[in-house]
ROVEXFI-494525 format. One record per residue (C-alpha): residue in one letter; x, y, z. Coordinates in nm, 3 decimals. Each point is the difference from the previous one (the first is absolute). Layout:
<pts>
A;X;Y;Z .
...
</pts>
This chain:
<pts>
X;-6.607;-6.186;-2.312 .
X;-0.212;0.241;-0.209 .
X;-0.113;0.308;0.167 .
X;-0.395;0.068;-0.021 .
X;-0.065;0.288;-0.239 .
X;-0.117;0.319;0.147 .
X;-0.274;0.188;-0.186 .
X;0.011;0.380;-0.042 .
X;-0.308;0.027;0.213 .
X;0.183;-0.178;0.292 .
X;0.300;0.223;-0.037 .
X;-0.214;0.314;0.014 .
X;-0.165;-0.127;0.309 .
X;0.324;-0.063;0.174 .
X;0.135;0.350;-0.088 .
X;-0.334;0.140;0.129 .
X;0.049;-0.181;0.330 .
X;0.364;0.123;0.043 .
X;-0.099;0.354;-0.078 .
X;-0.321;-0.002;0.209 .
X;-0.023;0.260;0.276 .
X;0.021;-0.116;0.355 .
X;-0.310;0.042;0.211 .
X;-0.013;0.341;0.155 .
X;-0.028;-0.144;0.348 .
X;0.315;-0.186;-0.030 .
X;0.182;0.316;-0.134 .
X;-0.137;0.208;0.294 .
X;0.113;-0.273;0.255 .
X;0.338;0.000;-0.145 .
X;0.025;0.385;0.016 .
X;-0.114;0.008;0.361 .
X;0.248;-0.255;0.094 .
X;0.289;0.192;-0.160 .
X;-0.115;0.319;0.157 .
X;-0.014;-0.169;0.335 .
X;0.347;-0.132;-0.033 .
X;0.138;0.327;-0.094 .
X;-0.190;0.180;0.289 .
X;0.134;-0.276;0.237 .
X;0.354;0.062;-0.105 .
X;-0.042;0.381;0.032 .
X;-0.167;-0.030;0.348 .
X;0.279;-0.249;0.113 .
X;0.275;0.254;-0.096 .
X;-0.189;0.282;0.183 .
X;-0.059;-0.215;0.307 .
X;0.363;-0.114;0.008 .
X;0.116;0.369;-0.006 .
X;-0.241;0.098;0.249 .
X;0.105;-0.276;0.219 .
X;0.364;0.105;-0.011 .
X;-0.080;0.351;0.075 .
X;-0.231;-0.071;0.287 .
X;0.255;-0.245;0.159 .
X;0.290;0.240;-0.039 .
X;-0.219;0.288;0.144 .
X;-0.116;-0.217;0.300 .
X;0.333;-0.145;0.095 .
X;0.164;0.351;-0.039 .
X;-0.254;0.146;0.227 .
X;0.074;-0.267;0.263 .
X;0.371;0.071;-0.038 .
X;-0.055;0.374;0.065 .
X;-0.223;-0.071;0.313 .
X;0.290;-0.162;0.174 .
X;0.158;0.204;0.293 .
X;0.356;-0.019;-0.138 .
X;-0.104;0.144;-0.338 .
X;-0.102;0.350;-0.092 .
X;-0.118;0.118;-0.348 .
X;0.233;0.294;0.005 .
X;0.300;-0.239;0.068 .
X;-0.100;-0.233;-0.266 .
X;-0.052;0.274;-0.264 .
X;0.271;0.239;0.087 .
X;0.255;-0.208;0.186 .
X;0.342;-0.072;-0.156 .
X;0.086;-0.305;0.207 .
X;-0.132;-0.357;-0.068 .
X;0.100;-0.257;0.267 .
X;-0.295;-0.206;0.098 .
X;0.207;-0.296;0.101 .
X;0.269;0.142;0.239 .
X;-0.071;-0.042;0.370 .
X;-0.243;0.206;0.191 .
X;0.059;0.326;-0.180 .
X;-0.178;-0.043;-0.338 .
X;-0.045;0.266;-0.266 .
X;-0.255;-0.020;-0.275 .
X;0.103;0.286;-0.250 .
X;-0.087;-0.130;-0.338 .
X;0.222;0.234;-0.199 .
X;0.317;-0.216;0.001 .
X;-0.195;-0.282;-0.180 .
X;-0.148;0.246;-0.238 .
X;0.328;0.149;-0.076 .
X;0.150;-0.346;-0.061 .
X;-0.285;-0.101;-0.234 .
X;0.038;0.330;-0.197 .
X;0.374;-0.032;-0.015 .
X;0.006;-0.357;-0.147 .
X;-0.287;0.094;-0.229 .
X;0.184;0.312;-0.123 .
X;0.317;-0.191;-0.073 .
X;-0.209;-0.262;-0.195 .
X;-0.189;0.260;-0.194 .
X;0.321;0.197;-0.086 .
X;0.139;-0.312;-0.161 .
X;-0.309;-0.153;-0.148 .
X;-0.202;0.297;-0.142 .
X;0.265;0.134;-0.232 .
X;0.150;-0.332;-0.097 .
X;-0.344;-0.137;-0.058 .
X;-0.123;0.292;-0.214 .
X;0.334;0.005;-0.210 .
X;-0.055;-0.377;-0.060 .
X;-0.357;0.049;-0.088 .
X;0.092;0.265;-0.258 .
X;0.268;-0.222;-0.151 .
X;-0.241;-0.297;-0.039 .
X;-0.272;0.218;-0.134 .
X;0.183;0.223;-0.248 .
X;0.341;-0.153;-0.065 .
X;0.014;-0.384;0.059 .
X;-0.050;-0.219;-0.309 .
X;-0.284;-0.238;0.029 .
X;0.208;-0.294;0.097 .
X;0.190;0.186;0.252 .
X;-0.314;0.117;0.160 .
X;-0.173;-0.349;-0.012 .
X;0.291;-0.138;0.182 .
X;0.083;0.285;0.252 .
X;-0.339;0.086;0.119 .
X;-0.090;-0.355;0.128 .
X;0.343;-0.027;0.164 .
X;-0.062;0.325;0.195 .
X;-0.364;-0.109;0.087 .
X;0.154;-0.325;0.152 .
X;0.155;0.227;0.269 .
X;-0.350;0.068;0.120 .
X;-0.037;-0.382;0.081 .
X;0.308;-0.031;0.207 .
X;-0.085;-0.046;0.368 .
X;0.078;0.298;0.206 .
X;0.196;-0.211;0.254 .
X;0.240;-0.054;-0.286 .
X;0.046;0.370;-0.059 .
X;0.069;0.037;0.375 .
X;0.271;-0.255;-0.001 .
X;0.135;0.155;-0.320 .
X;0.022;0.345;0.180 .
X;0.158;-0.164;0.300 .
X;0.261;-0.206;-0.188 .
X;0.066;0.198;-0.307 .
X;-0.103;0.354;0.003 .
X;0.120;0.093;0.341 .
X;0.337;-0.161;-0.038 .
X;0.041;0.168;-0.343 .
X;-0.085;0.336;0.159 .
X;0.263;-0.062;0.278 .
X;0.259;-0.092;-0.258 .
X;-0.066;0.302;-0.210 .
X;0.010;0.227;0.296 .
X;0.327;-0.159;0.110 .
X;0.155;0.061;-0.337 .
X;-0.110;0.352;-0.019 .
X;0.005;0.119;0.352 .
X;0.239;-0.253;0.187 .
X;-0.276;-0.136;0.223 .
X;-0.333;-0.166;-0.028 .
X;-0.249;0.262;0.063 .
X;-0.297;-0.232;-0.013 .
X;-0.057;-0.238;0.297 .
X;-0.140;-0.349;-0.051 .
X;-0.350;0.117;0.023 .
X;-0.089;0.328;-0.177 .
X;-0.274;0.181;-0.181 .
X;0.187;0.032;-0.331 .
X;0.044;-0.384;-0.055 .
X;-0.350;-0.066;0.092 .
X;-0.133;0.298;-0.224 .
X;0.193;-0.125;-0.299 .
X;-0.147;-0.351;0.039 .
X;-0.343;0.153;0.023 .
X;0.077;0.208;-0.308 .
X;0.093;-0.323;-0.189 .
X;-0.329;-0.154;0.117 .
X;-0.211;0.291;-0.127 .
X;0.195;0.057;-0.325 .
X;-0.213;-0.243;-0.204 .
X;-0.313;0.188;0.109 .
X;0.127;0.331;-0.117 .
X;0.137;-0.139;-0.324 .
X;-0.293;-0.209;-0.100 .
X;-0.277;0.258;0.073 .
X;0.197;0.290;-0.144 .
X;0.079;-0.193;-0.322 .
X;-0.372;-0.080;-0.046 .
X;-0.079;0.373;0.059 .
X;0.260;0.104;-0.257 .
X;-0.110;-0.261;-0.265 .
X;-0.369;0.122;0.040 .
X;0.098;0.338;-0.126 .
X;-0.153;0.056;-0.347 .
X;0.246;-0.055;-0.276 .
X;-0.140;0.321;-0.169 .
X;0.188;0.199;0.255 .
X;0.319;-0.163;-0.076 .
X;-0.042;0.042;-0.369 .
X;-0.104;0.360;0.049 .
X;0.311;0.076;0.208 .
X;0.233;-0.171;-0.249 .
X;-0.171;0.189;-0.284 .
X;0.101;0.321;0.184 .
X;0.363;-0.102;-0.003 .
X;0.028;-0.151;0.343 .
X;0.261;-0.270;0.067 .
X;-0.088;-0.327;0.169 .
X;0.127;0.129;0.323 .
X;-0.200;0.319;-0.031 .
X;-0.316;-0.188;-0.086 .
X;0.048;-0.238;0.306 .
X;0.083;0.261;0.252 .
X;-0.213;0.303;-0.104 .
X;-0.296;-0.172;-0.158 .
X;-0.051;-0.375;0.102 .
X;0.102;0.032;0.364 .
X;-0.224;0.324;0.078 .
X;-0.292;-0.175;-0.180 .
X;0.036;-0.316;0.213 .
X;0.071;0.193;0.319 .
X;-0.333;-0.120;0.166 .
X;0.094;-0.360;-0.043 .
X;0.360;0.063;0.110 .
X;-0.117;0.179;0.313 .
X;-0.228;-0.287;0.078 .
X;0.283;-0.246;-0.023 .
X;0.209;0.225;0.234 .
X;-0.270;0.018;0.264 .
X;-0.065;-0.369;-0.014 .
X;0.372;-0.090;0.031 .
X;0.022;0.247;0.307 .
X;-0.299;-0.146;0.174 .
X;0.147;-0.353;-0.055 .
X;0.336;0.120;0.134 .
X;-0.146;0.149;0.306 .
X;-0.180;-0.324;0.083 .
X;0.305;-0.223;-0.057 .
X;0.080;-0.223;0.295 .
X;0.243;-0.287;-0.046 .
X;0.281;0.208;-0.167 .
X;0.004;0.267;0.265 .
X;-0.034;-0.258;0.283 .
X;0.312;-0.177;-0.121 .
X;0.217;0.285;-0.133 .
X;-0.089;0.333;0.167 .
X;0.053;-0.102;0.356 .
X;-0.205;0.019;0.326 .
X;0.115;0.335;0.151 .
X;-0.293;0.244;-0.020 .
X;0.163;0.347;0.000 .
X;-0.110;0.344;-0.159 .
X;0.263;0.042;-0.274 .
X;0.034;0.096;-0.359 .
X;0.332;-0.153;-0.050 .
X;-0.016;-0.269;-0.257 .
X;0.296;-0.168;0.126 .
X;-0.136;-0.064;0.346 .
X;-0.191;-0.284;0.143 .
X;-0.377;0.052;0.022 .
X;-0.319;-0.185;0.048 .
X;-0.322;0.045;-0.199 .
X;-0.360;-0.030;0.112 .
X;-0.052;-0.332;-0.163 .
X;0.327;-0.140;0.143 .
X;-0.111;0.096;0.353 .
X;-0.330;-0.189;-0.049 .
X;0.193;-0.303;-0.103 .
X;0.220;0.029;0.308 .
X;-0.299;0.023;0.227 .
X;-0.203;-0.287;-0.150 .
X;0.293;-0.235;-0.027 .
X;0.168;0.099;0.321 .
X;-0.053;-0.069;0.377 .
X;-0.236;0.301;0.057 .
X;-0.317;-0.086;0.205 .
X;-0.298;-0.068;-0.221 .
X;-0.233;0.267;0.164 .
X;0.272;0.239;0.126 .
X;0.073;0.349;-0.093 .
X;0.274;-0.117;-0.243 .
X;-0.270;-0.193;-0.203 .
X;-0.254;0.269;-0.002 .
X;0.281;0.252;-0.112 .
X;0.037;-0.203;-0.324 .
X;-0.371;0.072;-0.085 .
X;0.065;0.375;0.067 .
X;0.301;-0.020;-0.234 .
X;-0.202;-0.190;-0.267 .
X;-0.269;0.274;0.029 .
X;0.263;0.263;-0.074 .
X;0.130;-0.197;-0.292 .
X;-0.346;-0.033;-0.139 .
X;-0.077;0.367;0.028 .
X;0.332;0.074;-0.178 .
X;-0.072;-0.239;-0.283 .
X;-0.361;0.126;-0.029 .
X;0.135;0.374;-0.016 .
X;0.238;-0.105;-0.278 .
X;-0.279;-0.168;-0.188 .
X;-0.235;0.292;0.022 .
X;0.287;0.233;-0.108 .
X;0.080;-0.228;-0.286 .
X;-0.363;0.015;-0.119 .
X;0.006;0.371;-0.004 .
X;0.315;0.028;-0.192 .
X;-0.110;-0.263;-0.253 .
X;-0.318;0.207;-0.068 .
X;0.235;0.297;-0.033 .
X;0.228;-0.160;-0.254 .
X;-0.260;-0.199;-0.187 .
X;0.002;0.035;-0.377 .
X;-0.277;-0.127;-0.232 .
X;0.049;-0.059;-0.371 .
X;-0.232;-0.091;-0.267 .
</pts>
């Protein structure tokens, strides 16, 4: 079947139609729609945050109005026992210390290991190794946290007990402890530190590396004394993001840290975090509108304030360490 020949005039007309400008009213309507969607997304985010803040503040105020609770006991008390008989204590510091203890153990493991791994991937690893190792590390971020909790309970803690038995003749770590939970949390946040730090290191201009090599610096000198300081802003951002993620972790600490709220700084002891307590309340047999239920909102408010303070401190430090290159 023969195609109908197209004249040069028709080809020019088709090209003109394809390249013709759209009506101004259509373009304006499209721009208004896009601006409206973006504004709606921003307003939704702000309203969500405001709703969380108002809910926590309202329920915390209701908790502090109860006759068996005082603000001084909540903020300064060192005993947390809201579920034990008639004599209940609501000092939040045992939960705060448990949260900070688990977070400190996780950060002590993940931050240096993640930074060293990022330096290796950025400065030393061949392209094939980096293309294989980085996705494998990032897969760890997709593992459900309940799996990390069982891993801490069934692998990390027994390993710590066996190690202490071999070294000291007795298992120092009980079945539930802050170290096992903290190490599992460290494994969980390791991909965050590694991936973001490696991206920050690779964003350092190549001219800085070449200049350092031209001055006689070795690869190690260039990596440690030039590249890492130049990428310090991004590295600090990864650290703070990982720490805030560790503070808010729930399932790992609920499974592996234990349920004993005590003011302790011993990483080998059983402890309870703020998030684990909230899980205990909402999944337990506490009355729906009792003091125990309201106490979980007060604990959540404290957790929110701690996370907000860390975020604000992180923003200040990021501005302090920020470097700009042309």
